[in-house]
N, C-alpha and C positions, 0 to 999 in steps of 0.2 A: 569720227573730229567732224565730217557732215552735220552729223546727230545733234553734238555740242553745239551748236549755233540754235536751232529750234529747241532747243531743251535751256538754255540760258536766255530765249526769247521771252519763253512759257514763265520760267521762274521770278524775271526779270516784274512782268504783268505782278503776278503774285503777291512780291517779295512788298509790292510798289502799294498795293492794294491794302498787304496787312499795315504797312509800313502808319499807312491815311485814316486809317479805321484804328489806331491808335486813340489812348482817350488825352483830350491834350489839344491834341494837334500840332503845327509848328507857330511860331514864333507865341505860343500861350505863355510861356513865363516872361516873357516881357508883356505882351497884354493885359497881364496880371499884377503887374508894376505899376505902382502910385508915382515914380520917378518917370514914367516915358509918355507921354504927349499920347492919348492914341489916334492922334490923326498921323504921330510918324510912324505906328503899328501897320495902319492904313497904307499909307506910303511905300513901310518894306515888302508887305504883300503883294501889289503891285509890281513893287522890282521884283521881287521873284517870278511873281506869276503865280502866284497864289490865290489871289482871287477871281481865278475860272475852273471850271469845272473839271472835276478829277481826271477825265479822258483825256482833256488838255492837257494838262499840266504834267501826265504821263506822256505825251506825245513832243512838248515839250525836252521832257527831261532825256527820253530818250533816240531822236532827232534834234533837236535844239530849235531853236527862233532867232531869225533875220530881226525882228521886229519889235525886241524885249525893250522896254527903257531902262532908263539907268540911270544912274547918280554920278555925275562923271567928275563931280566936284567935291562931293561926299557935305553936301548942305543939307541933303536927303529932301531936296528935290529933284523931282523926275523935268530932268533937262535935255536929254538927249535918246538917242538909240544905240543899243548893241547888238552884237550878235552870239549868242551863244548856239555853242556847235551841237551839245548833245551827245550821251555815252557811244554812240556807235562812232564816232568822229575823234573820240579821247577826251571829252571836255566831261564831267563829274559834276561840271554846277561852283557855287559858293558856297561854303559856310555859313548857317546862320549864326553862328554864335563869333565867328571870329572876324565873318566879311572874307577871309581868306579863301584861296579854289582849293575846294578839297583835295586833288592831285596831290598841288602845295604840303598839306597837311599831312596828307598816306605818304607821301616820299619823303617825311622826317621822321615818322615814327616807323614804317615798317622795316627796315634795316636791324632796326633794335629791335624786331617780334624775332624775324628770321635768324636773326645771332641768338638769342635767347632760346627759341625753341630747336634750333638746328644741335644745339649744345646738350640740350635736356632730352632731345632722340639720342643720339648719339650714345650719351653716359648709361641711358635708358638698356637699348641696344647691346653697349658692351659690356655690361654688368650682368644683363639677362641666358646673354647666351651662353656664357660658361659655366653660370648658374644651373640655366636647361641641360647642359648638356651630362654635366657631375650628377644631376636630379636621376637620370634615367639612367644613365648607368649602371647606378647604387639605388637601383631602386629600393625602397622601404626601410632604407641603410636610416641610420641617427639622426645624417645631412638630409634626405628627404625628410624626412621628415619636421627636420626644425626649417628648412625650405619651407611647406608645405603651408605649415603650424604662419610663417610672418609674410608669406604669400597672402595667405588671407584676412592678416590683419591689412596689410598694406592693400589693395583692394577697398578693404573697410573705413580706412579712413579718410573723414575731407581732405580736402587740398586745404579752404581756409582756415580746417583746425588744425593743421599741421604743420601749416606757413605761421600759426600764433607764436605756437608749441616752439617751433624753433626761432625763432625770435627773442620769446622770454629764457632761452636755454644760452643762449650763443650772444645772445646782446645783453640781456637782463642780468642774467647770472653770474657765465663765467668771463674771464675776464682776460685781459692778457698780462702775462707776470712780470712784465719789464716795464710796465708802462703804467698799468693801471685802466687803460681804452677796453672797450668793450670787445672779445674776442676775432668776433665776426662785424659787420655792417649790416642794422636792421630796413635798409631800403639803399633805391639810387642804382644806379649804374656806375657813376664814380663818386670817386669823394669831393667835396667841394672845393678843397683847394690842390685838389690834381691839377697839376699841368702836364699840356701834348699829354699822351698817349705810355699809360703806365698800366705791363702785363700784369705786375702783382695784382697791381689795386683793380683793373677790369676782374680776374680772377675770384678774388675775397668776395667778391659785389656779384659775384656769380654763384657763388656756393648755395646759397639758403635758399635763393628763388630755383637753381636745378633741383637739388634734395625736394623741393616741395611739390615741385613738377613733376619728375621721374621714379618718384619711391611706389605712386600707380601704377606706372607702366612696366616698370623692372619684375611687381609682383604681375602683374599678367602676361607679362610674356615668357616670363620664367617658365609659367606654368604650361602654358600655352608649346614651347617645345617641348617640355619635357611630353608631355602627350604626343606630341609627330613623333618624337623621336623614338622614342617606345613602342609606335605600330612603326616604323620603319627599320628599326635593327630586328624585329622581325620577322622581315621580308625573306623570298625565296632568294634574291639574289643579294643579300647582306654576306647569308650561309652559301651560296659560292664562289664570293670573294672571298671570302674564310680558308674554303676548301681550298683556293689556288696559293696560297702560301701567302697571302697580302696579310701585312702587321695592323695592331687592333688599330692604329692610329690611321694607317690606311683606309681599311675599310671605313673608319666614321666621316673623314674628313672629302674624302674623294666619291663617298658613295652615300652614307647615312646622311649628315647632316646636307650635303645639297642637295639632297629629297626632301629631308625635313624642314628644310627652311622658304619653300617655295612658298605655302600656305601661310607663313611666317611674314614672306612678303608681302601676302595680301593685308594681311592687319596695319602693316605697316603703309601702306600708302594709304590703307582706306581710314586709319586711326591720326596721321597728320593732319589732317583739317578738326579734326578733335582734340589734339593737343594744342594747335592753336588757339582754336576757340575756349578749352581750357585755361590757358592764358589771362583770361579777362580776371581771373583770382590773384595768381602772381602778381600780375601787373601791379593791380591793384592796390593787393596787399605791400608789397614789396615798392610800388614809386617808382615802379616801373616804365620810360617813356617809350609806348609801347603801342601797336595799332588797338592791343585789345583794350585799354586801359584809353585810347583815343574813342572806340566805341562804348564805352562805358558812359563814357562826356558824356556825347552824342545823345544814350539813349535817356539820357538823365534831363540834359535840355532839350530834348527834342530836335536835335539838330537833324533834319532828314536829308541831305547832298549827303551827310556824311554815313549814315547809318548805312543809306541804298546802299555807298560805295562800296562798303566794307562788305555790307549780305555776298551782291555781285563778288565782288572779289575771292569771299571765303566761298563761294559756291563754285567760280570757276576753279576754285582749288579745289573740291571734290571730284569734280570733274575729272582732270586734270590727272590727279591723283590715282583714278582708279585706268582712264588709260594706259600710265604707269606701269602701273600692276600686270594689265597685260599684256606690254610687251618684256615685265622682268621676266613671265610667265614662259617665254621659250626661251630665255636664255640661261633659266635654270632650269627648267624639265628639255629632254631632247624629242621626248614625245610629242610636247604641244607646238604644233606647224601655225602659223595663218593664213590664211589666201586671201 
């Protein structure tokens, strides 16, 4: 955890430089518009501190600036001074695109992405674990061969292509036989005419995004758990457990599965940020109002404060997921202890 602080600081320097070296630069879209006065763009640059050298911009972003000029009444003129706290004090600045605080925009989108990501991972794990166990127990059976074939296909199919096919089939082709409406919605988190919390409406809007995001992970986790189970069930302690008279289910659940899950936990912890990042395709395709879609829009419009906030949060999630994996190691495997 102490190393995390230094690592995040180094990552922030690297990411800040990388984002600012991207072609175009901040406010480039507004600067190229014929409908915006160039003087207004210069005022915006001074307001956001973009007229200063890059190292100074980084320090302002990191530790804040008590003397930054601001437009207090929204007329485009710098008529006052404000305080920018910096990310070390929880202030990620303001969006270039919406002029709203970055944390406000993230706070509106982050719960939706967590909701989609958690459901996707739960579906992937709950389906992959029994498939992996059965494949290992019935090695080289017709079930195992079929699962292996579909696993290779599932890992090879791109998410954006799969999502388009699912929309074509379940929205354009298949219709509700009673109402004639599409069988499943093509996007969004809820229906436009939905009032209040409607559980069924939430479920039907989740089906296509979750299927699109979970298929590849189901294929990957089921194959990995199959290999891990095959390695464990041939160990000496498994034969000893069977010799003591334990049932097959007892041997599998208390000995084999628990040890086979240790490397899978590693994958789950390390893949969580990638599932989060992979939601860019899913959220964009299905118009899901989440963080990944916010990041995509910010990248298109060179909204640097939002980009940096999402990148730093993503980096923190990766580091935190590694820490969680280390803790779960000791819980799942009694041989692992930390001093």
